[in-house]
N, C-alpha and C positions, 0 to 999 in steps of 0.2 A: 504494500500500500504506500503510495507516494503522497506527500502532502507538502504544502508550502511551509516555510519556516515561520513560526510564531514570533513576531518581533516585540510583543508586549505581553504583560501578564493577562490583560483583558482578552487579547487575541488567543492566547494559550487556553484560557478558560473556555472560550467559545469553541475552540477546536476539540477540547476534551469532552464537552457536552455533546458535540456532533459524534464523536467516537463512541460515547456511551449509548447514544441512540442506535448506532450501528450494531453495537454489542447486544442491545436488547432485541433488535430485529433478528439478528442471527441466532440468538439463544432461543427465541420463540420458534423459529423455523426448525432448529435442532430438536426441540421438544415435540413438535408435530411429526417430524420424520421418525423420531425414536418411538413415538406412540403407535406408529404404523407397524412396528415390529418387522420391518422389512429393510434392513440396511442396504444402502445403494451408494453409487458414486456421488450423488448430490449431497448426501450426509458428510462424506469425506471432504468435499469442497467447502461446506459450511464450517466444519471444524477448523480447516486450514485458514479460512478467512477470519475466524475468531482469533487465532494466533497472530495474524497480520495486524488486526486492530489493536491487540494488546501491545504489540511492538510499536505501533504508531503512537499510542498513549505514552509509553515509556520515553520515546524520542522527544515528544512534546515537552514532557516534564524535565527531561535532561536539558533540552534547549532553553527552558526558562532559567535553570540554574546556571548554564553557560552565559546567558545574557547578563544575569546578575553579577556573575564573576567578572565579566568584561567591563561592566559599568563601574565596578569598584576598583578597576585596575589603575589606581593612581594614589599618590600620597602614602599614608600609613598602611593602606590596604594592599599596596602593590605586591609585596612579597607573598602575602597570603594567597592572593589571586593567582600569582604565577605558580605557586605550589599546587593549587587546585587544578589548574590547567594541565600541569605535568602529570599529576596523579590520574586525571581522567584519560589522558592520552595513553598512559601505561596500561589501561584496562582493555585495550584491543583496537583493532582497525576500524570497527564501526564507530567507536567514540572519536577516533581521530578524524574520520570523515565528517562527523557531526560538528566537531570543533571548527573544521575548515569551512563548512557551510554557514556557520554563524560569524565568520569574519575574524576568527582568532589570529590567523597568521598575519594578516595586514596590521592588526593592532600591535602584535609583538614586534614587527619590523619597525613600526613608528617609535616604539620605546627605545629600540637600539639606536635610532637616529637622533634621539634626544641627547644633546651635549651635556645636560645637567644630570643625567643618570650615571650612577657610580658603577664601578667595575663589578661589584658583587651582584647588582641587579642585572647587568648585562649577562653575567654568567648564568643566572637563573633563567633569563629569557632564551639564551642559546640552548639550555637544557630542554626547555619547553618546546622550542622549534625542532630540536633533534628528535624528540618523542613524536611530535605530530607528523614529521616527515617520514614516518615508516610507511605511509601510503602515498601513492602517486598524486592523489588530489592535493595533499599538503605540499608536495614538491612543486606542483604546477602553480599553486597559489603563491608560493615563495618566489618563484621565477617571475610571476606577473606583477608582484609588488616590489620588484627590485631587491628582494631580500638577499639573493645570492651576492650581489655587488656589495651590499652592506656588510655581510659576513666576511667576504674576502678583504674588505677594507680593514676590518678588525684584525684579521690575521696579518696583514701587511703593515699595520701600524706599529712602528718601532717603539712607541712609548706605552703601548697597551700592556696590561698585566699578563704575565706568562700563563696564569690559570685561565684567564679570559681567552687567550689565543689557543690554548689547548682545547677549550670547549668549542671554539670556532672550527678547529681541525676535526673534532668529532662530528660536528654538523655536516661539514664538507664530505667526510667519509660516508655519512649516511646518505647524502644527496647523490653520491656516485655508486651506491650499492647496485651490484649487477642483478640482484633478484627482484628489484622493483620494476614492474612493467610500466611502459609509457613514461619513462623517466626523462623529462625535458632538460634537466640540469646537466646531464653528462656531456651534451654537445655544447651548452652555453659556458661550461666551466673551462673549455679549451683555451679561450683567449686569456684566462687568468692563470694558466698553468705555470708559466715561468715565474711569476710573482709568488705563487703558492709554494713552489719548490724552494725558491730563494728564502722565503720566510721559515719554512720547515728546517732548513739547514742552520738557521740562526737560533733555533730553539734548543 
């Protein structure tokens, strides 16, 4: 079941109510089919659709939490929000894709571009990006938001903290993983290869 992303709490509540109506309809039909005492393919389809609607509800609820997390990604809540994003991404590819769909990658890249952000925060951001980029959708979003260039700049920055540069290396290694399908960054990283190798020699 595909659905639009809920951008506000009110929209999410509306979407959940619609999903509840679907569940009620499906359960009523399952009860009718079961009462007939004649199992058939239609019953199997109904049960499968129930599972899809439950999955839809879970994604809506997770989407609300992701949006709240992104809204609080500033000031004293920044580190907590970054930890939340990294933890969600570590729970599997489906959550990584959900994070991407809610614009998490672009927001993380903006934080990296903020000159007022300290090294420890950038390290946390890089860890979050490395986790999200386990899926091709995350890598594609990183490429579309110029995130690759930002990460390479960190690696090539001679005054950057070594721990920060090591985290940048980890993200680049993830971006060039051979087992990720439709990986756009492997080609784009070619023009930065000389600078990356030079930076690695200096570490």
